[in-house]
C-alpha positions, -999 to 999 in steps of 0.1 A, spaced: 296 3 -491 267 -7 -468 274 -44 -471 310 -39 -459 298 -21 -428 275 -50 -419 304 -74 -422 326 -52 -400 299 -47 -375 292 -84 -371 330 -90 -370 333 -65 -341 305 -84 -323 323 -117 -328 355 -102 -315 338 -89 -284 322 -124 -278 357 -139 -283 372 -115 -258 344 -122 -233 348 -159 -237 386 -156 -232 380 -142 -197 349 -162 -189 364 -197 -193 368 -215 -160 402 -223 -147 414 -259 -149 435 -282 -169 412 -279 -200 412 -241 -200 433 -238 -231 412 -264 -249 380 -245 -241 394 -212 -251 406 -226 -284 373 -243 -291 352 -212 -285 375 -189 -305 378 -214 -334 340 -219 -334 333 -181 -335 359 -176 -362 345 -204 -384 309 -193 -379 318 -157 -387 337 -166 -419 309 -189 -431 283 -161 -425 304 -134 -441 312 -155 -472 276 -164 -477 264 -129 -471 288 -113 -495 282 -140 -521 245 -133 -521 251 -95 -524 275 -98 -553 269 -130 -572 294 -141 -598 267 -154 -622 238 -131 -629 205 -149 -625 183 -151 -656 145 -154 -657 134 -185 -676 97 -175 -680 104 -148 -706 101 -152 -743 133 -153 -763 129 -118 -779 131 -102 -744 
């Protein structure tokens, strides 16, 4: 359960950064492009981090030690 809370907590931080960047972008003809770029970058970075973090916590293949004798 602890790993889930880490992912949610970082997700809330990324959402807050996205909301802050929404209001902090300067006005102009490229405002929509800047907003989209920042939000897309935050989303992609968060998803990459979350997938990597959760994959390391719960691997699909259990690692095996190769320096043990066969009877162990």
